[in-house]
C-alpha positions, -999 to +999 in steps of 0.1 A: +358-414+398+376-392+372+395-422+358+363-442+355+347-413+336+376-409+312+376-447+306+339-445+298+344-417+273+374-435+257+354-467+254+325-448+239+346-432+212+364-464+205+331-483+200+317-455+177+349-455+157+347-493+152+311-490+141+320-462+117+347-484+101+323-505+082+330-529+054+345-515+022+320-507-005+328-501-041+309-491-072+323-493-107+314-468-133+324-482-167+320-474-203+323-502-228+346-502-259+329-486-289+306-464-269+328-433-271+360-447-286+378-480-293+386-487-257+366-490-224+372-473-191+364-480-155+364-457-124+359-467-088+340-450-060+352-464-027+334-459+006+335-475+040+365-492+055+395-472+066+414-450+042+438-450+026+427-476+001+450-498-020+438-507-055+451-534-078+435-541-112+440-574-131+459-554-157+484-542-131+472-507-126+470-492-091+448-462-099+411-457-091+405-450-129+417-472-157+415-464-194+422-480-227+407-513-217+401-538-244+369-559-244+372-587-218+369-597-182+386-577-154+391-579-117+398-552-092+409-558-056+406-530-030+422-531+005+419-506+032+446-496+058+432-522+083+437-551+058+401-556+048+398-566+012+370-567-014+371-580-050+348-571-079+347-586-114+333-568-144+333-570-182+341-545-208+318-553-238+325-544-274+297-521-284+312-510-317+289-510-346+298-531-375+288-518-409+284-543-437+288-534-473+258-544-492+251-540-529+217-537-545+212-564-571 
């Protein structure tokens, strides 16, 4: 009876742990080039999955925040310790203001 009880408790915790280990979710907080300086930045908030997380940006960085991004398209791949992977694409826009010289005739 004691073995059956311990098996039930172990199974309960194993099932709850599997449910808690949901899919990886990521949000990207970015600033476009020209908003605060000449470059853009992007920072990740990662939830779900099983830590630790492994990050790889299309520019080769492995950090959760990248800076000095030129305008263009980027890809980030996040994997968790169980091998689950998610990819997200985003674009850094050029928001710089162009001032044209005009002369009054």
